[in-house]
N, C-alpha and C positions, 0 to 999 in steps of 0.2 A: 755335706754328707758325713754321717757319723762313722767312726772307725768300726771295722767289722768285728762283730762279737764272736770270738772264738776262744775256746778253752778246752782243756783235756778232760775227758770223762773216763773213769776206770770202771770196767764192767766185770762182774763175776758171774759165772754160769753154773747152774746145777740142774740135774734132771731127776725125775722119779718115775718108777714103773716102766722102764724101757723094755722094748721087746727083746726076748732072748733068742739070738740067732746061732749060738754055739751048742754043740752036742757034747754032753758030759761036763760042761762048765757054763759060765754066764758070759754075756757079751763083754767086750773090751772097748768101751765107748771113748770117742774123741769128738770134740766140737770144733767146727770150722766156721768162722764168721766171714760173710761176704757183704759187700756194700754195692749199691746200685749207682752207677755214674749217670750223668745227664743224658747220655746216649743210650740209656736203658740196658747197658751191659753190666753184668755182675762181675766183680773182681774180689779176689781173696784178700782179707785184711790181716787175719791172724788165725792161729790154731792153738788149742789148749793141749795139754799133755794127754796121753792115753791112760785111762784108769782100768787096771786089770781086773777082770772077773767081777763086774759090778753093774747092777741095774738101777742104782740110785746114786750116780756119781756127783761129787762136789768137786769141780775142777779147781785146782789150786792156782793155775796160771791165770792171771788177770789180763784183760784186754784193754789197752789204752787207745782211744781214738779222739780225733778232733770233733768238737761239737759246735755247730752253727745254728743259731736260733732262726735265722732268716730263710732257711731252705728246708725242704723235706728230705731227710737222710734215710733212705730205705736200707734196712738190715735184713739179712737172712742167716739164721743160725741152723747149721746142718749137723746132725748127729750120725756118726758112722761107727760100726763095729770093726775095729782094726785087727786083722788077722795076719798081716805081713809087714815087711819093713819098707815097702815102696811108698813114695810120696803121693802117687796117683791114688785118688779115692774111688775111682771107677770100679776097681776090683774088690772093694770092701762093701760089706752089707750096709744098706741105708736103713737107719732106725727112725727117721722122721726129721722134720724141720719146722721152723717158725719164721714167718715174715712179719716185720713190724717196722716202725720208724724209731729213730733215736729219740725223738721228742716224746713218744709214748713211754719209753723206758725212763727218761730223765724225769718226767712228771709223775712217776710212780715210785714209791719206796721199794716195792718188790713187784716185778712184772712177771706174772705167771700165766702161761697159756698152754693149751694142749698141743702136742706135736701132731703134725699131719704128714701123710705120705705125698708122693709126687702127684697123685690123682686127687689130692685134697681130702681124702678119707682119713679118719682118725688112725694114728699109729698106735693101735692098741689103747692102753690106758696111760700112755706116756705123756708127761708134762715137762715143761722147761721153765725155769725161773731165772730171770736176768736181774741182778742187783747192781746198783751203782753205789760208789763209796761216798759217804758224807764226810765233811771236814769237822772234826770234833774240837771243841774249845779246850785248851789246856789249862789246868789249875794247879797251884801249889799252895799248901797251907802250913802255917806255923813253922816257917823256916827261920833258922838263926845263923848269923855269920859273925865271926870275930873280926874286929878291926885291928890290924897289926901295923905298927910303926916300925919299920925295919931298922932305923937308926937307934931307937930306944931299945930295941931287942938286943942290939949288939953291945950297948953300953951297960944295961942293967941285967944282972944275972937272974933276978927274980921276976923279970918282966913276963906277964902273961898276954895281956892285950890292952888296947886303949878303949875298950868298950865292946858292946854287943849290939848288932843291928838285928832286931826281931821283926820279921815279916808276918804280921797277923793274918793277912789275906792277900793273895796274889792271883789275879786272873788275867788271861789274855783277852782283851776286848777285840772282838772281830768286826771288821767292816765288811758287810755282806756283799757278795757279787750277785749278778743276775742268776747264775746257776744255783747259788746258795738259796735264793728265794724260791726258785722253781722246785728244786729238790726238797725244800723245806715246807712245801704245801701251799705256796701262794698260787691262786688260781687267776688266770687271765680270762676275763669275761668279754666276749666279742659281740659287738652289735653292728649290723649292716643297715645303712640308710641309702635308698636309691632315688635318684632324681626322675620324677615323672612329669616334668614341665613340658609345655608345648613345643619348646625350641628343639626338642629331640626329634620331632617329626612323627608322622603317622606310623605306628608300629607295623602296619601292613605294607608300607612302602620299603623297598630295598635300600632307599636312601636314609631311612631312619636309623638312629643309633640304637633303638629298641627292636629293630627288625632282627628276628632270629633266622639265621641262614639255614639252608637245607642240611648243613652239617651240625645244626643245633647250637650255634655260637653267635655271640655279638660281643662288643667291648665290655658291656656290663657283666655278662656272664664270665668272661675271661678274668676280669678283676676279682670277682667273687671267688672263683676257683683258686686263683693264684694265692690270695691272702688267706682265705679260709682253710685251705689245705694245710697250711703251717700252723695257724692259730688253734685249730680244733684239737691238737694233741695236748694242749695246756688247759682245756676247759673240762672240768670233771663231769658235768652232767651231759656234755656232748650235744647241747641244744643251744642254738643261737637265736636271739630275738632279731627280727628283720622288719624294717619299716620303709615306707615310701613317703615322699613329700612332693607337693606341687601339683596334685591331681584332684579332680572331682571324683568323689567316691559314692557308691550306692549306699543306702537307697535315696538319700536326700540330695545327692550330687553337689554337696558343699565342698569347697576347696579345703583340703587338709594338708598340713605340713608335718604330720606325725601319725600316719595311719599304719597299723600292722599289715604286712603283706598277706597274712592269712585271715584278715578282717576279724580277728578275735582279740579285742583290747585287753581282756583279762588273762590271756595266754598267748603272747605274740611269738612264742618260741617255735622254732622250726626243727623238726627231727626227721632225718633221712633214714632210709632202710639200712644203709651201710655206714654212712658218714654224716657228720653234722652239716658240712657245707652242701651236701646233696639236698638236705632239707630246705636250705635257703634257696637253692636253684629251683627246686620244685615249686616253692611258694611264689617266687618271682614269675615263673612261667605261667602259673595259674592266675596270678593277679593281673598280669598285663592286659588281657582282653576284657577285664571287668571294670576298668577305670577309664576316665577321660583325661588325657594329658592337658594340663592347663598352666598354672603359674601363680605367683612369681616364684623365684628361687630363694627360699628362706632357709638358712642353716640353723639359726639360733634355737628354734623349738626342739629339734632333735638333739642338739648339743646339751641344752638344759635338761632334757629328759634323761639322758644317760648320767649327767652330773648329779641328779637327785640320788641315784643309786650309789654313785661313787662317794657322795657325802655321807650316806648311811654306813658305808664300809669303813669310813674314816673314824667312826665311833668305836671301832674294835681296837683292842690293845696290841694286836699283832698284824703283820703284813699278810692278811689272808686273801685279799682280793685286789686286783688291778683291772681297770676297764679300758678297752680299746674300741673306739668308734670309727668305722670305715664309712666314709661318705663318697659315693660315686656320682659324679655330676658332669653336666655338659656345658654349663653356662656361667654367666657373671652373677655374683651374689647380689640379691636385691636388698637384703637387710644387713648391710656391712657393719653399721654401727652396733646393732644388737649382737651380731656375731662376734665382733671384737670384745664386747662386754662379756659374752658367754665364755669365750676362750680364756680371758683373763681370770674370770672366776674359777673356771675348771683347772687352771694351772696350780691351784692350791689344793687340788684333790688327786686321788690315785687314778689318773685318767690321761689318755693320749688320744689324739684325733688324727686319722689318716684321711687325706683327700686324694682321690684318683680322678683326674680330669680326662673325660673321654671326648672324642671329636676334635675339631680344629678350632675351637673358640679361643678368644684372648683370655689367658689364665693369669694375667698379671696380679689380679686381686688375690688369687690363691697363693701366689708366691709371696705376696705381702704378709698373708696370715702365717706362712711358714716360719717367719721370724729369724731365718738364718742370717739376715742382714742387719739385725737389730732387735731389741726386745719389743715385742708387741705391746701396745698400750690401748686401754679402753677409751671410750669417747670422752671420758672426763680426765684422761691423762694417767690413770693408774697403770703401772707396769705389771706385766705378767711375772709371776714368781719364777717361772722357767719356761722354756720352749717346749710345747707339747704337740705342735702341729707338724706333720710331714706331708708335703704336697708332691705328687708325681704325675706328670702328664703321660697318659697311656700311649700316645702316639710315638713316644721315644722307644717303646718296647713292642711295637706291632710285629716286627719281624724277628724278635728275639725269643729264646726259649722261655717257657712260662716261669721257671724259677728265677729268671733275671728280674722280672717285675716284682716278685715277692721279696727278693733280696733288697731291692731299692726301697720298696714301700715300708718294709719292716726294719730297716737298718737302724733307726733311731730309738725303737721301742725299748731294747734292753737298757740303754743308757738313761732314758727318761724314767723308767721304772726304778732303777737303782738310785738315781739322784733323789727322787722323791722319798722313797722309803728310808734311805739312809738319813736324809735331812730330818725326817720325822722320827728318827731313831726307832723304827719299827723292825722287829726281828721276825723271821719266818715262824709260822705257827708251830712247826715241829723242831724247835731249837730252844736252848736255854741261854739267853743273852747274858754275857758276863758284865759285871759291874766294874767300876774303876778300881785300880790297885791301891791298897791301903798299906802304908809302911809306918812302923813306929820303932823307936830305938830307946 
């Protein structure tokens, strides 16, 4: 298991066109930041200073919070007109609020949204902007330093120096972190692949892994929701391609190991009304009754499919894109040799593979692909450049909160992304990479 990816994020808040609640003057706004814990309880994290008599405040006090990639961190920014010295905000006028996730803020240079009231109606024309701080590269140019020999200086009255060191160009070369890449515009492209092989059982039977309960869930849906809810904040177009494998599909009923859930090969992207992951869920539910579960369980076609796009992204000169493939499966891999070859090839591309095993099958082959016990090799003995596979059995999280699965599934993604992009010496799109330091004397 990779070390948990946590770092500090510094946020700055400003507002425009706030409602005026004061008579004879303007509102005196303050911003309070709340976070949502796993038990759905909001708790206060920080407050800004109060800005006197202002409807367009730029709060000077910055808010520093811990950022975790693997979980959805819900934030609520509340704006209040402060007219007294009490700490309690219940007796102050409410000017509007914004609910969002920290992932949405981090993946945007400036995150601007309209403020809403408690009933979700617009708070007048009020807007709020949340900015996060970027780390800038430091440079110094044409600096000169005297070399002084203290012993010679004491002995010789006319001694000035023993030479001059002239720095023609000095730049701090930055090794980028995961947060640097995300803040710098690197997009994580998420693809879902779902196992429709016959070993899952008849979807109409309650014993089937594809059976959707009266509550509208099964293990496949739980995995999609858990991982997709985190990843969607880092994908700019908010649309995920989703595929199935191992089923007979209409109209010819040929077995396919790479068919789009929406049956549209030219546009396999799924868009939901409110969220990206909702689109995938809707496509899965609509696809399920239209296909015939069959087999075998082949992984290599869908891995190679995503690898083609990752290979195209590698032609770019900056770290603009990284690809994550989520495979949800119930069974033993049939094309193990081809899958090993596909993973070894993909290890040289901006790409990671997550495998979630559902049901009670023997997943020893999946654990072998994970590579935690040694570098994965292809059929011909070629070693993977890096470990890009993370396998998690769903049964370990059946009775755990949803965020527990996402934390385990996504734990290695930040490290895998950083390792690859730093190895390739690729900088984020919105940064100016520094060159090495040059010194002459």
